[in-house]
C-alpha positions in Angstrom: 1.8 -5.4 18.7 -0.5 -5.8 15.8 0.2 -9.0 13.8 3.3 -9.7 15.9 2.3 -13.3 16.5 2.5 -13.9 12.8 6.1 -12.6 12.5 7.6 -15.8 13.6 6.6 -19.5 13.3 8.3 -22.7 14.0 10.2 -24.2 11.2 7.6 -25.3 10.1 -18.8 4.2 -5.5 -18.6 7.3 -7.1 -16.3 5.7 -9.7 -17.9 3.6 -12.4 -16.2 0.6 -13.8 -14.6 0.9 -17.3 -17.2 1.5 -20.0 -16.6 -2.0 -21.5 -17.9 -3.4 -18.2 -21.7 -3.6 -17.9 -23.6 -2.0 -15.0 -23.9 -5.4 -13.5 -21.2 -8.1 -13.1 -21.2 -11.8 -12.4 -20.0 -13.1 -9.1 -18.3 -16.5 -8.9 -18.3 -18.9 -6.0 -16.4 -22.1 -6.5 -16.6 -21.9 -10.3 -20.4 -21.4 -10.3 -22.1 -18.1 -11.2 -24.0 -16.4 -8.5 -26.9 -14.0 -9.1 -26.1 -10.7 -10.9 -25.3 -7.9 -8.5 -23.9 -4.4 -8.4 -20.6 -3.4 -10.0 -19.0 -3.3 -6.6 -19.9 -6.9 -5.8 -17.5 -8.9 -3.8 -16.4 -11.8 -6.0 -15.6 -15.2 -4.6 -13.1 -17.5 -6.3 -11.9 -16.4 -9.8 -13.3 -13.2 -11.2 -13.1 -10.5 -13.9 -11.0 -7.5 -13.1 -9.5 -4.1 -14.4 -7.1 -3.5 -17.2 -3.8 -1.7 -17.6 -1.5 -0.1 -20.2 1.7 -2.0 -19.7 5.0 -0.6 -18.8 8.2 -2.4 -17.9 9.1 -1.5 -14.4 6.6 -1.5 -11.6 9.1 -1.1 -8.7 9.1 2.1 -6.8 10.5 4.9 -9.0 12.4 7.2 -6.7 12.7 10.0 -9.4 15.7 11.9 -10.7 18.9 11.7 -8.6 19.1 14.9 -6.5 22.3 16.9 -7.0 23.1 16.7 -3.3 22.3 13.0 -3.0 19.6 13.7 -0.3 16.3 11.8 -0.7 13.0 11.9 1.2 12.6 8.6 3.2 9.1 7.7 4.1 8.7 5.3 7.0 5.5 3.3 7.7 4.9 2.0 11.2 2.5 0.4 13.6 1.0 2.9 16.0 0.0 0.8 19.0 3.0 2.1 21.0 4.8 5.4 20.7 4.7 5.8 16.9 2.4 8.5 15.5 2.0 7.2 12.0 3.8 8.0 8.7 7.2 9.6 9.1 9.3 11.6 6.6 13.1 11.8 7.0 15.8 13.4 4.8 18.2 10.6 3.9 21.7 11.5 2.7 23.0 8.8 0.3 26.6 10.2 0.6 26.8 9.7 4.4 23.9 7.4 5.3 22.6 10.0 7.8 18.8 10.5 8.3 17.1 13.6 9.8 13.5 13.6 10.7 11.3 16.2 8.9 7.7 15.5 9.6 5.0 13.0 10.6 1.5 12.5 9.4 -0.8 11.0 12.0 -2.6 7.9 10.8 -3.3 4.4 12.2 -1.0 1.5 11.4 0.4 2.7 8.1 2.4 -0.5 7.8 2.8 -0.5 4.0 3.2 2.4 1.6 3.3 3.2 -2.1 4.1 6.4 -3.9 2.4 7.6 -7.1 4.5 7.6 -10.2 4.7 11.4 -10.4 5.7 11.4 -6.6 2.9 13.8 -5.8 0.8 11.4 -3.7 1.4 8.7 -1.0 -0.9 5.9 -0.2 -0.8 3.9 3.1 -2.7 1.0 4.4 -4.4 1.3 7.8 -3.9 -2.2 9.0 -6.9 -3.1 11.1 -8.5 -4.8 13.0 -5.5 -7.0 13.9 -5.2 -10.1 16.0 -7.8 -9.1 18.6 -10.0 -6.8 16.7 -13.6 -7.5 15.7 -13.9 -9.3 12.4 -16.7 -6.9 11.4 -14.1 -4.0 11.3 -12.5 -3.3 8.0 -9.1 -1.9 7.4 -8.5 1.3 5.5 -6.5 3.0 2.7 -5.4 6.6 3.3 -4.3 9.1 0.7 -1.9 12.0 1.2 -0.6 14.8 -1.0 3.2 14.8 -0.8 5.3 17.9 -1.2 8.7 16.2 -1.7 10.6 19.5 -1.6 9.4 20.3 1.9 8.9 16.7 3.0 5.4 17.4 4.2 2.3 15.1 3.8 -1.3 16.5 3.7 -4.2 14.1 4.3 -6.6 13.8 1.4 -9.1 11.1 2.2 -9.6 7.5 3.5 -11.6 4.6 2.2 -12.4 1.1 3.5 -10.0 -1.5 2.2 -13.0 -3.8 1.8 -11.3 -6.4 3.9 -9.4 -7.1 7.1 -5.7 -6.4 7.8 -4.6 -4.7 4.6 -0.8 -5.3 4.4 0.4 -4.5 0.9 -0.2 -1.9 -1.9 0.6 -1.8 -5.6 -0.2 0.5 -8.5 -1.4 -0.5 -11.9 1.1 0.1 -14.6 -0.9 3.1 -15.9 -1.3 4.5 -12.4 -5.1 4.6 -12.6 -5.7 1.9 -10.0 -4.5 1.1 -6.5 -4.6 -2.5 -5.3 -4.4 -3.8 -1.7 -3.8 -7.3 -0.3 -6.1 -7.9 2.7 -4.4 -10.5 4.8 -7.4 -11.1 7.1 -6.6 -12.7 10.4 -10.3 -13.6 10.6 -11.7 -16.5 8.6 -14.7 -14.4 7.7 -14.3 -12.4 5.5 -11.0 -14.2 4.8 -8.1 -13.2 2.5 -8.8 -10.9 -0.5 -7.5 -8.2 -2.7 -9.4 -5.1 -3.7 -9.1 -2.6 -6.6 -9.5 1.2 -6.1 -9.7 3.9 -8.8 -7.4 7.0 -8.3 -8.6 10.5 -9.0 -6.6 13.2 -10.7 -6.4 15.1 -7.3 -4.8 12.0 -5.7 -7.8 10.9 -3.7 -8.6 7.2 -3.7 -12.1 6.1 -4.6 -14.1 3.3 -3.1 -13.3 -0.1 -4.4 -14.7 -1.2 -7.7 -13.8 -4.8 -7.1 -12.9 -7.2 -4.3 -11.7 -10.7 -5.0 -11.9 -13.3 -2.2 -9.9 -16.5 -2.2 -10.9 -19.6 -0.4 -9.1 -22.6 1.1 -6.3 -23.0 3.5 -3.2 -25.1 4.4 -1.9 -27.5 7.0 -0.3 -25.1 9.5 -2.8 -24.6 12.3 -3.3 -21.0 13.4 -1.6 -19.7 10.3 -3.3 -21.4 7.4 -6.8 -21.9 8.7 -8.1 -19.7 5.8 -6.9 -17.6 2.9 -4.3 -14.9 3.6 -3.5 -12.7 0.6 -0.1 -11.1 1.4 0.9 -9.3 -1.8 -0.3 -8.3 -5.2 2.4 -7.9 -7.9 2.1 -7.1 -11.6 4.2 -8.9 -14.2 6.9 -6.9 -16.0 4.9 -7.0 -19.2 1.9 -5.5 -17.5 -0.6 -8.1 -18.6 -0.8 -10.2 -15.5 -1.3 -9.9 -11.7 0.0 -12.4 -9.2 -1.6 -12.6 -5.8 0.4 -14.5 -3.2 -1.8 -16.4 -0.8 0.1 -17.4 2.4 -2.9 -19.3 3.7 -3.7 -21.4 0.6 0.0 -22.0 -0.5 -0.9 -20.6 -4.0 0.3 -17.8 -6.3 -3.0 -16.9 -8.0 -2.6 -15.4 -11.5 -5.0 -13.0 -13.2 -5.0 -11.6 -16.7 -5.3 -7.8 -16.9 -6.9 -6.4 -20.1 -6.6 -2.6 -20.6 -9.5 -2.3 -23.1 -11.9 -4.1 -20.8 -12.7 -6.6 -23.5 -12.3 -9.5 -21.0 -13.7 -7.7 -18.0 -11.5 -6.4 -15.2 -9.2 -9.1 -13.9 -9.9 -12.6 -15.1 -8.2 -15.9 -14.1 -5.5 -17.3 -16.4 -5.9 -20.7 -17.9 -3.5 -22.1 -15.2 -5.3 -20.1 -12.5 -2.5 -20.5 -9.9 1.0 -21.8 -9.2 0.7 -24.4 -6.4 3.5 -24.1 -3.7 4.5 -26.9 -1.3 1.9 -27.4 1.4 2.7 -25.4 4.6 5.3 -23.1 3.0 3.2 -19.9 3.1 4.1 -17.7 0.1 4.5 -14.1 1.0 6.2 -11.6 -1.3 7.2 -11.8 -5.0 9.6 -9.7 -7.0 10.6 -9.8 -10.7 14.1 -9.5 -12.0 15.1 -6.6 -14.2 15.2 -8.8 -17.3 11.5 -9.7 -16.8 12.4 -13.4 -17.2 12.7 -14.5 -13.6 10.9 -13.9 -10.3 11.7 -14.5 -6.7 9.5 -15.5 -3.8 9.8 -15.5 0.0 7.8 -18.3 1.7 7.2 -17.1 5.3 6.4 -20.3 7.1 9.2 -22.4 5.5 11.7 -19.5 5.5 12.8 -20.1 1.9 13.4 -18.1 -1.2 12.3 -19.6 -4.5 13.4 -18.8 -8.1 10.9 -18.9 -11.0 11.2 -18.7 -14.7 8.6 -16.3 -16.1 6.9 -16.2 -19.5 3.5 -15.0 -20.7 1.7 -15.1 -17.4 3.2 -18.4 -16.2 5.7 -19.0 -13.4 7.8 -22.2 -13.4 9.7 -22.9 -10.2 13.3 -23.9 -10.7 15.0 -23.4 -7.4 14.3 -23.2 -3.6 16.9 -22.2 -1.0 16.5 -22.1 2.8 17.2 -18.8 4.5 18.7 -20.7 7.5 21.8 -22.8 7.7 21.6 -26.6 8.3 21.0 -27.4 11.9 19.3 -24.1 12.8 16.8 -24.5 15.6 14.2 -22.0 16.5 11.5 -19.7 15.1 11.7 -18.4 11.5 9.6 -16.0 9.4 10.7 -15.0 5.9 9.4 -11.5 5.1 10.6 -8.9 2.6 12.6 -9.5 -0.6 14.3 -6.9 -2.8 16.9 -6.8 -5.6 19.8 -4.4 -5.6 19.4 -1.5 -8.2 21.9 -3.3 -10.6 20.0 -6.6 -10.2 23.2 -8.5 -9.3 22.2 -9.3 -5.7 19.0 -10.3 -3.9 18.2 -9.7 -0.2 15.6 -11.3 2.1 14.7 -10.8 5.7 14.2 -13.7 8.2 12.6 -13.0 11.5 11.8 -15.2 14.5 15.0 -16.3 16.3 17.1 -15.7 13.2 16.6 -11.9 12.9 18.8 -11.5 9.9 19.2 -10.3 6.3 20.2 -13.1 3.9 22.2 -12.2 0.8 22.2 -13.9 -2.5 24.1 -13.4 -5.8 22.1 -13.6 -9.0 23.4 -15.5 -12.0 22.9 -13.1 -14.9 22.2 -15.9 -17.4 19.9 -18.3 -15.5 18.6 -16.0 -12.8 19.5 -18.7 -10.2 20.5 -17.6 -6.7 23.6 -18.4 -4.6 23.6 -17.7 -0.9 26.7 -15.6 -0.1 26.0 -14.1 3.3 24.0 -13.5 6.5 23.8 -10.2 8.3 22.2 -9.9 11.7 19.6 -7.2 11.7 20.7 -6.2 15.3 17.1 -6.2 16.5 13.9 -8.2 16.7 11.6 -9.0 13.7 13.3 -7.3 10.6 10.2 -7.1 8.4 10.7 -4.6 5.5 13.8 -2.9 4.2 14.9 -0.7 1.3 18.0 -0.3 -0.8 18.6 3.4 -1.6 18.7 4.3 -5.3 22.5 4.7 -5.4 22.8 1.2 -4.1 25.1 2.4 -1.3 22.9 1.6 1.7 20.4 -1.0 2.9 17.9 0.3 5.5 16.1 -2.2 7.6 13.5 -1.8 10.3 13.3 -4.0 13.4 9.6 -3.9 14.1 9.6 -5.4 17.6 12.6 -3.6 19.0 12.0 -0.1 17.6 15.2 0.3 15.7 16.2 1.1 12.1 19.7 0.3 10.9 21.4 1.7 7.9 24.0 -0.7 6.5 26.7 0.3 4.1 26.6 -2.0 1.0 29.7 -3.1 -0.9 28.4 -2.9 -4.4 30.9 -5.3 -5.8 30.5 -8.1 -3.3 26.9 -7.4 -2.3 27.8 -7.8 1.4 26.8 -5.4 4.2 29.5 -3.8 6.3 29.5 -3.9 10.1 28.8 -0.9 12.4 25.7 0.4 10.8 24.0 3.8 11.6 21.1 3.5 14.0 17.8 5.4 14.0 15.2 5.1 16.8 11.6 4.7 15.3 9.0 2.8 17.2 7.6 -0.2 15.4 9.1 0.6 12.0 7.9 -1.5 9.0 8.1 -0.1 5.5 10.5 2.3 3.7 10.2 4.3 0.5 12.8 6.7 -0.9 11.7 9.7 -3.1 13.7 12.4 -4.8 12.7 15.9 -3.7 13.9 17.2 -7.1 
């Protein structure tokens, strides 16, 4: 299965740039300017990048609560086995039952994002994978989404301008789509790319690709840069790119008026993580003052204080209990809708969901529970908008479990509902109203 070996480790254009941007841009390699080249130039190191009008919440907005409590649930998968692509289910938040509605055929749509008006869905096409040619690029596919009928209609597809795209995020104004290109291959290496979005939902070719350089001490996993997620700060002024290969959280300033280019490095440039930890996914708390990070290789969750583009690490907690022996692989991380609890998945031999309470004053975490995922390699998961259910996909065993949440304790109840989906990865819930 694509990227399966990375799921567990031992503990161990037709679209111009904004008018403020000139027809040519400067490419940087190791801090030195390279010759001027076209506006779609690939940029090494730290670069200039697009701007955004800020808004507070950049998490998935599911839309207004439907009267009957039934949402559309989109499921991204890997298609190397029986899966056909991107699935739509009707998910009843009153009962936890899910009914399949449709499927859109597309290759390896392992991560999804829904437009803010819920009319369009974007999915990565995660290629080439572990054994594919390094010359092959991954893709980004756009779909029109009729939430009322639960049907997806293919719009277009563009190159992700990198290998193994594994994450998508929208700019706060919804004008740009960003992807993290993990890149198993050292050449071209890890990067993130920026794509303009048209009014009809189609995605344009990238206007900017930012390559990171460097690596870490874990052989086979940190031989080069691996950008695993791109997350905007709650104030809308900054972008954080989590680099598993380089053990860094790169920070970029986002200037909506284009006065400072597109994305430019902050003064601090990055937050350095402990060597060999492998930072993966980052989420911000509802108050905008704290952030939380999973580090895949170390299987930890870290807490940061956040202010004006700077992250300050204040806490790190292991996902495993003392004495645990075996493979680990921290993956997804999400907060409950009320912000009182945080959840993270741990793969490898652990195969569980780890539950934390959040101190409302300090943002610090306290581990309060472990819930087996009842399958192999729980990668992504979602908490429904009502907060009643946690839905987790076991990528390597072809199962999805729907756990009932106790909203007071944050714990998950036993005897979850089971859905059979081959190689499930990502989940997004959308109101059909």
